[in-house]
C-alpha positions in Angstrom: 264.6 -70.0 216.6 268.2 -69.9 215.4 270.7 -67.9 217.6 271.6 -65.5 214.9 267.9 -64.6 214.3 267.5 -64.0 218.0 270.5 -61.7 218.0 269.3 -59.8 215.0 265.9 -59.2 216.6 267.7 -58.0 219.9 269.9 -55.7 217.9 266.9 -54.1 216.1 264.9 -53.8 219.4 267.8 -52.2 221.3 269.5 -50.3 218.4 272.8 -51.8 219.7 275.7 -52.0 217.3 276.7 -55.6 216.5 280.2 -55.1 217.6 279.0 -53.7 221.1 276.7 -56.8 221.4 279.7 -59.2 220.7 282.0 -57.4 223.1 279.5 -57.3 225.9 278.0 -60.8 225.4 281.1 -62.9 224.5 284.0 -60.5 224.6 284.4 -60.7 220.8 283.5 -57.7 218.8 283.4 -59.7 215.5 281.1 -62.5 217.0 278.0 -61.4 215.1 279.7 -60.8 211.9 281.3 -64.2 212.2 277.8 -65.8 212.8 276.6 -63.9 209.6 279.5 -65.6 207.8 278.6 -69.1 208.9 280.3 -69.5 212.4 278.6 -72.1 214.5 279.0 -71.3 218.2 279.2 -74.1 220.7 276.7 -74.8 223.4 278.5 -72.7 226.1 278.8 -69.6 223.9 275.1 -70.0 222.8 274.0 -70.3 226.4 276.1 -67.3 227.4 274.5 -65.1 224.6 271.0 -66.3 225.5 271.7 -65.4 229.2 273.1 -62.0 228.1 269.9 -61.1 226.1 267.6 -62.3 228.9 269.4 -60.2 231.6 269.6 -57.2 229.3 265.9 -57.3 228.8 265.2 -57.8 232.4 267.3 -54.9 233.4 266.0 -52.6 230.7 262.2 -53.2 230.9 260.3 -49.9 231.0 
């Protein structure tokens, strides 16, 4: 699944603002908007985002 799709699902699940996600995950509040506009993140950034989502879900499970 493409990274942007994973992020969009995460944002919907958590009701998190895309700017907050970018700030927390990669210290870039415009990150999600840039992805929506065609930005292609590198491997390191993609791994950081995947790790953030996984850790968030693990910490916020009911």
